C-alpha positions in Angstrom: 72.7 1.5 -78.4 69.5 2.5 -80.2 67.1 5.3 -79.4 64.8 3.2 -77.3 67.7 2.1 -75.0 68.9 5.7 -74.6 65.3 6.7 -73.7 65.2 3.9 -71.0 68.6 4.9 -69.7 67.5 8.5 -69.3 64.2 7.5 -67.6 65.9 5.2 -65.1 68.7 7.7 -64.4 66.2 10.5 -63.8 64.2 8.2 -61.6 67.2 7.3 -59.4 68.4 10.9 -59.1 65.0 12.3 -58.2 64.4 9.5 -55.7 67.6 10.2 -54.0 66.7 13.9 -53.7 63.1 13.6 -52.7 63.7 14.8 -49.2 65.1 18.1 -50.4 62.1 19.5 -52.3 58.6 18.6 -53.5 59.8 19.2 -57.0 61.9 16.1 -56.8 58.8 14.1 -55.9 57.2 15.5 -59.0 60.3 14.7 -61.0 60.3 11.1 -59.7 56.6 10.7 -60.7 57.4 12.0 -64.2 60.5 9.7 -64.5 58.3 6.8 -63.4 55.9 7.7 -66.2 58.8 7.7 -68.7 60.0 4.4 -67.3 56.5 3.0 -67.8 56.4 4.2 -71.4 59.8 2.6 -71.9 58.6 -0.7 -70.5 55.5 -0.8 -72.7 57.5 0.2 -75.8 60.1 -2.5 -75.3 57.4 -5.1 -74.7 57.9 -5.6 -71.0 54.4 -4.8 -70.0 54.7 -5.9 -66.3 57.5 -3.4 -65.8 55.4 -0.8 -67.6 52.5 -1.5 -65.3 54.5 -1.3 -62.1 56.1 1.9 -63.1 52.7 3.4 -63.9 51.5 2.5 -60.4 54.6 4.1 -58.9 54.0 7.3 -61.0 50.4 7.6 -59.8 51.3 6.9 -56.2 54.0 9.5 -56.1 51.9 12.1 -57.9 49.2 11.5 -55.3 51.8 12.2 -52.6 52.0 15.8 -53.8 48.7 16.7 -52.3 
């Protein structure tokens, strides 16, 4: 497993954990938005630009939910 795959594994694991805990604190919503941004970066880095684009939209929508 190379560094890019480990980065993707971390991003998706953080995304799932924060999503599951969103109801407990607004910090988990922020964590989910950040993890989506990491997932987006991973998608673009591995060449899966549709995945990167969808994750970027999720990151922006969840960040906007913090207001």
